[in-house]
Each structure stands twice: as C-alpha cells, then as structure tokens.
One Martini backbone bead per residue (centre of mass of N, CA, C, O) as a GRO file, in nm:
protein
  128
    1UNK     BB    1  -1.398   1.079   2.266
    2UNK     BB    2  -1.233   0.831   2.346
    3UNK     BB    3  -1.270   0.522   2.464
    4UNK     BB    4  -1.041   0.538   2.672
    5UNK     BB    5  -1.126   0.807   2.783
    6UNK     BB    6  -1.399   0.702   2.899
    7UNK     BB    7  -1.275   0.504   3.091
    8UNK     BB    8  -1.106   0.703   3.251
    9UNK     BB    9  -1.341   0.885   3.341
   10UNK     BB   10  -1.502   0.665   3.493
   11UNK     BB   11  -1.256   0.611   3.703
   12UNK     BB   12  -1.116   0.917   3.748
   13UNK     BB   13  -1.356   1.070   3.766
   14UNK     BB   14  -1.620   1.205   3.941
   15UNK     BB   15  -1.778   0.922   3.963
   16UNK     BB   16  -1.551   0.775   4.132
   17UNK     BB   17  -1.595   0.922   4.402
   18UNK     BB   18  -1.857   0.762   4.460
   19UNK     BB   19  -1.757   0.464   4.439
   20UNK     BB   20  -1.506   0.448   4.630
   21UNK     BB   21  -1.627   0.462   4.922
   22UNK     BB   22  -1.795   0.199   4.893
   23UNK     BB   23  -1.508   0.038   4.836
   24UNK     BB   24  -1.266   0.173   5.021
   25UNK     BB   25  -1.061   0.397   4.880
   26UNK     BB   26  -1.031   0.660   5.060
   27UNK     BB   27  -0.799   0.606   5.279
   28UNK     BB   28  -0.558   0.706   5.081
   29UNK     BB   29  -0.616   0.973   5.184
   30UNK     BB   30  -0.506   1.245   5.316
   31UNK     BB   31  -0.526   1.435   5.565
   32UNK     BB   32  -0.631   1.743   5.429
   33UNK     BB   33  -0.704   1.701   5.156
   34UNK     BB   34  -0.767   1.815   4.863
   35UNK     BB   35  -0.976   1.768   4.593
   36UNK     BB   36  -0.727   1.792   4.387
   37UNK     BB   37  -0.561   1.540   4.483
   38UNK     BB   38  -0.697   1.321   4.302
   39UNK     BB   39  -0.533   1.423   4.035
   40UNK     BB   40  -0.282   1.329   4.142
   41UNK     BB   41  -0.039   1.095   4.064
   42UNK     BB   42   0.049   1.010   4.365
   43UNK     BB   43  -0.251   0.920   4.367
   44UNK     BB   44  -0.385   0.616   4.357
   45UNK     BB   45  -0.622   0.442   4.186
   46UNK     BB   46  -0.856   0.197   4.262
   47UNK     BB   47  -0.977   0.019   4.022
   48UNK     BB   48  -1.116  -0.219   4.149
   49UNK     BB   49  -1.293  -0.064   4.347
   50UNK     BB   50  -1.444   0.115   4.149
   51UNK     BB   51  -1.563  -0.111   3.966
   52UNK     BB   52  -1.701  -0.268   4.197
   53UNK     BB   53  -1.898  -0.037   4.266
   54UNK     BB   54  -2.046  -0.055   4.000
   55UNK     BB   55  -2.115  -0.359   3.990
   56UNK     BB   56  -2.300  -0.362   4.241
   57UNK     BB   57  -2.529  -0.197   4.062
   58UNK     BB   58  -2.579  -0.453   3.903
   59UNK     BB   59  -2.785  -0.710   3.795
   60UNK     BB   60  -2.567  -0.839   3.650
   61UNK     BB   61  -2.317  -1.064   3.601
   62UNK     BB   62  -1.979  -0.947   3.574
   63UNK     BB   63  -1.649  -1.020   3.411
   64UNK     BB   64  -1.443  -0.750   3.438
   65UNK     BB   65  -1.159  -0.885   3.512
   66UNK     BB   66  -1.158  -1.040   3.194
   67UNK     BB   67  -1.380  -0.853   3.038
   68UNK     BB   68  -1.425  -0.601   2.815
   69UNK     BB   69  -1.729  -0.607   2.787
   70UNK     BB   70  -1.796  -0.599   3.094
   71UNK     BB   71  -1.641  -0.345   3.161
   72UNK     BB   72  -1.805  -0.160   2.974
   73UNK     BB   73  -2.075  -0.217   3.110
   74UNK     BB   74  -2.011  -0.121   3.396
   75UNK     BB   75  -1.938   0.180   3.262
   76UNK     BB   76  -2.160   0.251   3.045
   77UNK     BB   77  -2.050   0.137   2.769
   78UNK     BB   78  -1.986   0.062   2.463
   79UNK     BB   79  -1.954  -0.303   2.356
   80UNK     BB   80  -1.931  -0.321   2.079
   81UNK     BB   81  -1.754  -0.404   1.812
   82UNK     BB   82  -1.703  -0.114   1.716
   83UNK     BB   83  -1.583  -0.011   1.983
   84UNK     BB   84  -1.354  -0.228   2.000
   85UNK     BB   85  -1.219  -0.148   1.734
   86UNK     BB   86  -1.153   0.140   1.820
   87UNK     BB   87  -0.984   0.060   2.065
   88UNK     BB   88  -0.773  -0.108   1.920
   89UNK     BB   89  -0.667   0.122   1.745
   90UNK     BB   90  -0.583   0.315   1.975
   91UNK     BB   91  -0.382   0.071   2.109
   92UNK     BB   92  -0.242  -0.102   1.855
   93UNK     BB   93  -0.373  -0.326   1.714
   94UNK     BB   94  -0.260  -0.588   1.470
   95UNK     BB   95  -0.494  -0.756   1.430
   96UNK     BB   96  -0.788  -0.870   1.390
   97UNK     BB   97  -1.114  -0.693   1.368
   98UNK     BB   98  -1.335  -0.950   1.491
   99UNK     BB   99  -1.379  -1.017   1.812
  100UNK     BB  100  -1.196  -1.197   1.925
  101UNK     BB  101  -1.055  -1.339   2.191
  102UNK     BB  102  -0.777  -1.219   2.138
  103UNK     BB  103  -0.864  -0.926   2.123
  104UNK     BB  104  -1.009  -0.903   2.402
  105UNK     BB  105  -0.770  -0.983   2.578
  106UNK     BB  106  -0.584  -0.759   2.484
  107UNK     BB  107  -0.761  -0.525   2.567
  108UNK     BB  108  -0.776  -0.571   2.867
  109UNK     BB  109  -0.472  -0.558   2.924
  110UNK     BB  110  -0.421  -0.278   2.806
  111UNK     BB  111  -0.618  -0.118   2.987
  112UNK     BB  112  -0.481  -0.190   3.251
  113UNK     BB  113  -0.199  -0.078   3.182
  114UNK     BB  114  -0.295   0.215   3.118
  115UNK     BB  115  -0.419   0.269   3.392
  116UNK     BB  116  -0.155   0.239   3.545
  117UNK     BB  117   0.005   0.460   3.380
  118UNK     BB  118  -0.234   0.679   3.485
  119UNK     BB  119  -0.262   0.603   3.815
  120UNK     BB  120  -0.338   0.312   3.865
  121UNK     BB  121  -0.447   0.037   4.063
  122UNK     BB  122  -0.345  -0.289   3.958
  123UNK     BB  123  -0.378  -0.599   3.961
  124UNK     BB  124  -0.182  -0.851   3.843
  125UNK     BB  125  -0.423  -1.048   3.740
  126UNK     BB  126  -0.526  -0.803   3.533
  127UNK     BB  127  -0.239  -0.810   3.346
  128UNK     BB  128  -0.200  -1.126   3.248
   0.00000   0.00000   0.00000
C-alpha cells in the first residue's frame, strides 16, 4: 500500500470509527444510517477530529496540524526521510527530496488537500 494510502486508511478506515466518537465526529451521521454509510462520499469525515482523537492518546505533544512528520507519528506511520521521500514522489513533488522544510511543508499541504478531495473535511488553516 502506498504511504498516502496508509494515511487514508488510518483516517477513513475502520480504526477512525473508534477515534471519531471520542472526538465528537459521530453526530454528522444521519439517524438510522447503516454502517456502510460511513464509506459513502456524501458523508464527509472530519479529519481534524479523527486525528485529534489519535493525538490525545499520544504521550508526546505533536504538532500534526502543521508538521507532516508529526502527522505521520500520530497515525503510527513511518515518518522517516525515506518514507517522506516516497510520499513526495507519490504526490508529485518536483523539488529536491532532501527532507527540507520546503518539502515537508509541501507534503503536509498536499496530504490535507488530497484528504479533502477524498471526502475529508479539512479546516482551511490546515490547507494554507
């Protein structure tokens, strides 16, 4: 599975259903909705609430709202330079794959945009 696929799975997959209620994202579901309704594009997943739910269970304070490294750590994914290089290639980054701040900022923005395009609800300040 691709790195972005793992990010999507962590946020939209089965484990997000456990994190979302703790973060208060469940009320968006219509009464009487079937379990498969969560997979429908019409129901947007609150990315911030899901990730905040995961972050609340971490011992260290992580700045996942602005840092791709911290976002990956919150989701229990490999945040190494090699993993970020792979993610950058998946998402079409054209700069140097050197782990620079420029690359990492670009990655975070692209991940947030792609999550939104995939049915996630992402706050504007996390896409800018």
